[in-house]
N, C-alpha and C positions, 0 to 999 in steps of 0.2 A: 123615396118614401116607402116603396115595397121592400127595399133592402133593410131599412130600419125596422120594419114590421117583422121581417124574417129573423133579424138579430134578437128582437124582443121576444119572439116566440121561442127561439132556441134557449134564451136565458130562462124563460118561464118553465120550459120542459126540464132543463137542468136543475133548477131549484126544486121543482116538484119531485124529480127523481131523487135528489138529495134528501128531501123530507121523507120520502118513502123509505129510503135506505136507513135513515136515522130511526124511524119508527120501527122498522124491522129489527134493528140492533137492540132497541129498547125492549121489544117483545122477547127476543131470544135471551137477553140478559135476565129478564124477569122469569122466564121459564127455567133457566139454570138456577136462579135463586129459589124458586118454588121447588125444584127438584132437590136441592140441598136441604131445604126445610123438611121434605119428606124423609130423606136419609136420616137427618138429625132426630126426628121424632121416633123413628124405628130404633135407632141406636139408644135413645133414652129408654124406650120400652124394654129393650134387652138389658140395659143397665139396671133397671128397676127389678127385673127378674133374678138377677145374679145373687143378691143377698138371701132370698128365699131358697134358691138352689143350694147355695153354700151351707146355709143353716140345716137344710134337710140332709145333705150328705154328711155334714159334720156330726149330726146325731148318730149316724151309723158308723162313721169312719174317723174316729178321733185321731188315729195314727197317720192319717193322710194330710197332716197339718200343712206341709210345704205346698202342696198343690192348692189347697183351699186358700192359703195366704196369698199365693201368686195371683189367683183369680180375683181376690178382693183388692189387692194392690193395683192390678191392671184396670179394674173397674173404676177405682178412685182416680187413677191417672186419666182415663178416658173422660170421666165427668169433669175433670179440671181443665181439659184442653179447650182453648177458645174455639168457638164454632167457625171462625174465619180461617183458622189454620187447617185447611182441608188435608194437606199432605201429612202433617203431624198427627191429625186425628185419624187418618187412614192407617198410619203405622201403628198407633196404640190400639186401635180397634182390631187390627189384624192380629196383634199379639194377644189381645183378649179372646178373640175367636179360637186361637190355638190353645190357650189355657183352658177355655171351656171344653174344648175337645178332649184335652187330657183329663179334665175332671170327669167327663162322661165315660172315659175309658176306665178310670178308677172305679166307677160304679159297677163295672162288670164283675168285680171281686165281691160284691155284696148282694146276693140274691134277694134277701129280704128288702133291701132298699129298692132294687129294680122292680119289685112287686108292690111297693108302697103306692097307694092311690095318689097321695100328695106329690110324690116324686114323678109319677107318670103324668100327672096334670102339668107340673112344671116343665117336664121334658117336652110335652106336646106344645105348650105355650112357647117355649124356646124355639122349637122347630118352626112354628108359625112366624115368630118374629124374624128368624133367620131368612125365611122365604120373603117376608116383607122388606127386609133390608136389601136383599138381592134385587127385588123389583124396583125399589126406590133408587138404588144405586144405578141400575140400568137406565132409568128415566133421567136421573141427574146427569149421568155421563153422556147420554144422547143429546140433552139440551146444551150441555157444555161443548160438545163436539160441534153442534150447529152454531153456537156463538163463536167458537174459535175459527170455524170456516169463514164466517162473515167478517171477523176482525182481520183475517189474513188475506181474503180474496179481494181482487180489484173489481170494481171501484169502491166497494163498501169499506175497504181498508182506509181509504182517504177520509171518509166520513167518520169512521171509528177513531182514527188518529186525531181528527179535529176536536172530537168531543170526549176524548179520554176513555174510550172503551178498551178494555184489556182482555187478554186471553183468560179463560177460566182454567181451574185446576181440576183434573179428573180425580175421582175418589177410587183409588186402587190400593189393594193390600198386596203385600209381597207373597211370593209363592210359598214360603215356609209356613206362613200363618194359614194357608189354605190346605195344607197337607192333612189328610185324614189320619187321625191317630191310629196306631196299630194296637190291637187288643190281642193279648196272648194269655192263655190259661196254662197254669203249671201242669206238667205231664205227670 
């Protein structure tokens, strides 16, 4: 009788542990989803600023058409990417960041534009959004890292496998899009 009580107690402990692992996996998956939502919101905020930025620069720099067109096209590509395609979205958003950097470098050639209150406000808003994107991306990547550790670690990987939990994708941009544009003035 005491042996059967011990077996039942062990089974109860294992089931309780399995439930706790399942609940932790659900919580980490939700944190990653919340993190991605934060990134997505900030990317949309930046995307909403781009048309105003392009219009403002366009008013001063009509001959910079190629740079303005590239920013606009990349913005439209970023808006068209499905939210679930994190890797694809990261790639397009990285290209957009680089194009915005080139656009801001072009502005250096237009002192009147650099002094425009509208442009200065847009530039400050863009800087704020870029900081928010960076913070949201860090939160999302941290939550995704925690989920991935749980999905791959023993014994939580057993529970994750039984219930279809999968690794998350980090939101990373390539090094080329993070490069700071070089501004040079004619001598």
